[in-house]
N, C-alpha and C positions, 0 to 999 in steps of 0.2 A: 764436113756438115758444119754450117756455119752456128754459132752458137744460138740458144734458144731467145727471146727479148726478154723472158723471165727469170733464165739464169742468167744475161747479162746487166741484168737491176740486182739482181742478189749478189751476185758481184761489185757489183758497185758500191750496194749500200754497205758490205760489208768494210769493203777498202775504206769507206770513209768512216763509218763507225772507228776502226784502227785508228786512223787517224786523231778521231778525236779522243777515244780515250786508249790510254799506251796498254793499260790492265784486258784490253778486247781481245790481242793475239795473243794472248797464254790462252785468255779461257776458249777463244776458236779452235787451238792448238790440244788442249784440253777436250774437247766434245767432240775433234777429228777422233783421236786415238783412240775414244770408245766406240767411234761407228761400228754399225757390223760386220761391213766389208773387214775394213780396217782389223777389227777383233779377230777374224775368220783365217783372215790371212796372216797376223803374226801366232794364233795358233796351230794353223799348218809347218808354217818354219819351224816354230820351237817344237814340234813332234818329229819335222824331218827331223834337224840337228840332234835330239834327244836320240833317235836312231844311229846313224854316225857312230855317237860319241860310244854308245853301248857297243858297236860294232868295232870300233877303232881300239878302245879299251879289253874286249873280246880277243882281238886278234893280236895284242900287245901282251896279255896274259899267256895266250898260247907259245909263243915266241917268247917268253922270256922261261917258259917251264920246258922247254925244248932243247935242244941241240943246236938249234939255228941262230946264228949269229944274231946281235940285236942290234947291230949296227944299224939297221933302215930304221928300229923300233925308236919313236923318243923313249926318254926315261917318264917326261912328262906324261905320258898316260900311265906309268905305270903307277903315279901317286895314289896314295889311299885315297885322298878326295877328288879324286878322276873321275870316278863313276856319277857321284852326286853334283858335279860341278854345272850343270846343266837346270837342276833342279831350283839347288840353293844357292849363295856364292859364297864361295871357297877363295883358299889364297893361289888355285892355278886356274879360276875360269876366265881370266880373264886373257893368257895364256891358251887355253884349247879354245876357246872364242874365235883368238885372232887366227891360230890356226885350221879353226874349220873355215872361217868367211875365207881365207885365203887358198885353203882347199876348193871350194864351192865354184869360188871366182874364178881362179889359177888351173887347176886341175881338169874340172869340169867345164871350164870355160863361159860359164854362167854370166850373165850380166853381171856390169856393176849393181844397177837397182838390186839386183838380190843380197850384197853385198849390204848395203843401205839398211834393206829390209831387216833382215838378220839382223843389223845390228838396233834397227829400232825395237824389233819385237822384244829381245833381250833387257834392253832399257828399260822398256813399261811391263815388260813381267817381275826382273827385280825391284824396280820403284814402286810396281806393286805388294809384291811379297815384303819388303822393307816396311812398307806401311802395314801390311793386317801382323808383323810380327809385333812391329817397334811401338806402331799405335794403338790397336785393337789388342794386342796383349797385354800390354801394358795396364789399358782400362780392365780387359777381367783379371788381373792380379790384383788391381786397385779395389775390384769387387769381393772377390774372393778372401785380401785380407781382411775382411770387415765381416765375412761369415764366422 
């Protein structure tokens, strides 16, 4: 189905605005990443990843506690910070996230866009987390220090 004239006009005006204003692309990306459908997709993606991580950490812990050989269990999932790695950035978050994306795309045979969406969702989540912890946290700390 061909795009409507209204959509074509909006796309053309957006492209022209980006050419005239270099910061327009940055603003457009920020606006897009906060769109309702994008936000819903990112929330679903992160929730799915957290469920997977919980299951994998549980299995790794059970395998480590039993007499079963741990040759198939990566020690990465036995790290003390592994269970929190998708809630806040830790020293093992990047490795676990890479393992998760590889699992989804290669083992579950998902599309490349699934991996891209997962990466983008966690990037947005951790950027927001950083802003809340460091920017809002500093302002709250500053307010509380004067009281």
